[in-house]
C-alpha positions, 0 to 999 in steps of 0.5 A, spaced: 499 499 500 503 506 496 503 512 502 498 517 500 501 524 499 496 531 501 498 538 500 493 544 502 494 551 503 491 552 510 487 559 510 486 562 517 481 567 514 475 563 513 473 556 516 467 556 515 467 551 508 471 546 512 468 541 518 467 544 525 469 538 529 473 538 535 479 534 535 482 532 542 489 535 543 494 533 547 499 537 551 505 539 546 511 537 548 515 543 544 513 544 538 510 537 537 504 534 538 506 527 537 500 523 539 502 517 536 509 517 539 513 516 533 519 521 535 524 520 541 524 525 546 531 528 545 529 528 537 523 533 539 527 537 544 532 538 538 527 540 533 523 545 537 530 548 539 530 550 532 524 552 530 523 556 537 529 559 534 526 560 527 520 563 530 524 568 534 528 570 529 523 570 522 517 569 526 514 563 522 511 557 526 512 550 524 508 545 528 509 537 527 503 532 529 502 525 529 495 522 530 492 515 531 486 516 528 483 521 524 477 521 528 472 519 521 474 525 518 478 525 511 485 528 513 484 534 509 478 536 515 482 533 520 489 537 519 485 543 517 481 543 523 487 541 527 491 547 525 485 551 526 484 549 534 492 550 536 492 556 532 499 556 527 502 562 525 502 569 527 496 573 528 495 577 521 501 574 517 497 567 517 505 564 516 504 558 520 505 551 517 503 544 520 506 537 518 501 532 519 503 524 520 498 519 520 502 513 520 496 507 522 493 510 515 499 511 511 498 519 511 502 525 511 499 532 509 503 539 509 499 545 511 502 552 509 498 558 512 495 563 506 501 568 508 506 563 507 504 560 499 507 566 496 514 563 499 512 555 498 508 554 493 504 548 491 509 545 487 515 546 492 510 542 497 509 537 493 516 536 492 517 536 500 512 531 501 516 527 495 523 527 498 520 525 505 515 519 502 521 514 502 523 515 509 516 514 512 515 508 508 520 504 512 518 508 518 524 513 519 519 518 521 525 523 524 529 523 517 523 525 513 521 531 518 528 533 519 528 534 511 521 537 510 523 542 516 530 544 513 526 545 507 520 550 509 525 554 514 529 555 508 524 558 504 520 561 509 527 565 512 528 570 505 523 574 507 521 580 513 515 578 516 515 584 521 509 589 520 512 595 519 510 601 523 508 606 517 502 610 516 503 614 510 499 612 504 506 613 499 511 608 499 518 607 496 523 603 494 525 601 500 519 598 502 518 593 497 516 586 499 515 588 507 508 587 510 504 593 512 497 594 515 492 599 512 485 600 512 481 602 505 475 600 502 474 595 496 472 598 490 472 592 484 475 586 482 479 586 476 482 582 472 489 582 469 493 580 463 500 581 466 504 576 468 503 573 474 510 570 477 507 566 483 503 560 481 499 561 486 497 567 485 490 569 482 489 572 475 484 577 479 486 583 483 481 587 488 482 595 487 481 599 493 482 606 496 485 609 502 480 614 506 484 620 501 482 617 494 488 613 493 487 607 490 491 600 490 490 594 488 491 587 491 493 580 489 489 574 492 490 567 491 487 562 487 485 558 494 482 564 497 478 566 492 472 564 495 473 570 500 472 575 496 465 576 498 467 578 505 472 583 502 467 587 498 464 591 504 462 598 505 466 598 511 475 599 512 477 593 514 484 592 517 489 589 511 494 586 512 499 586 506 506 584 502 507 590 498 510 588 491 510 593 487 510 601 487 507 602 480 502 600 480 501 600 488 500 593 489 500 588 495 498 581 496 494 580 501 496 576 507 490 578 512 484 582 513 480 584 519 
């Protein structure tokens, strides 16, 4: 029986589409929820120290979970529910990652937060799973987890996750690829004909305006397109986005509140 690989994008902004069945959660050991007890204590401490340092220095949270049972759920439902219950990633940034192993079901899944999916694409996540499957197949769980964590850390540490303290609506080249928060009003959703470099990026973008009538656009991802109705409001929601272009002024959506 082949080990089945699942990849998903974890979207914290909307969880109404998935089951809300509560999952019993054990006390964590560092960054591990090792219900199946497939990792040695020394290994969990070593990797937790690495993950703690990564979270402190880069703001990205990576959690490992093993489970004996999916509780009648699909692995997608189970993993998504678990991630939302323990709240992986930082508020406003959605930059968490969850690696779930169900050894009895011979399944593994990597959940990537919507903020991280600009950095870790679907294809890259699939490559990680392909590389760790040979280890998991022979129950070398620690080698597989070590490899996957190394790759996620390598990618997620290349950008800043600090929310910049800038209230002005004018940005310059020094602001590129930094994260900002602001309030703005939705105007329209438009199709763009320009080249979209990130494979997870939606071909549509959202037009917004600041209260001073300065407009800008936000790129969403293909995985949170169904959330757009929640943005179409007369209010001025708090938006968290990464600045990716100055002309036209363009952000990648990380979160809205």
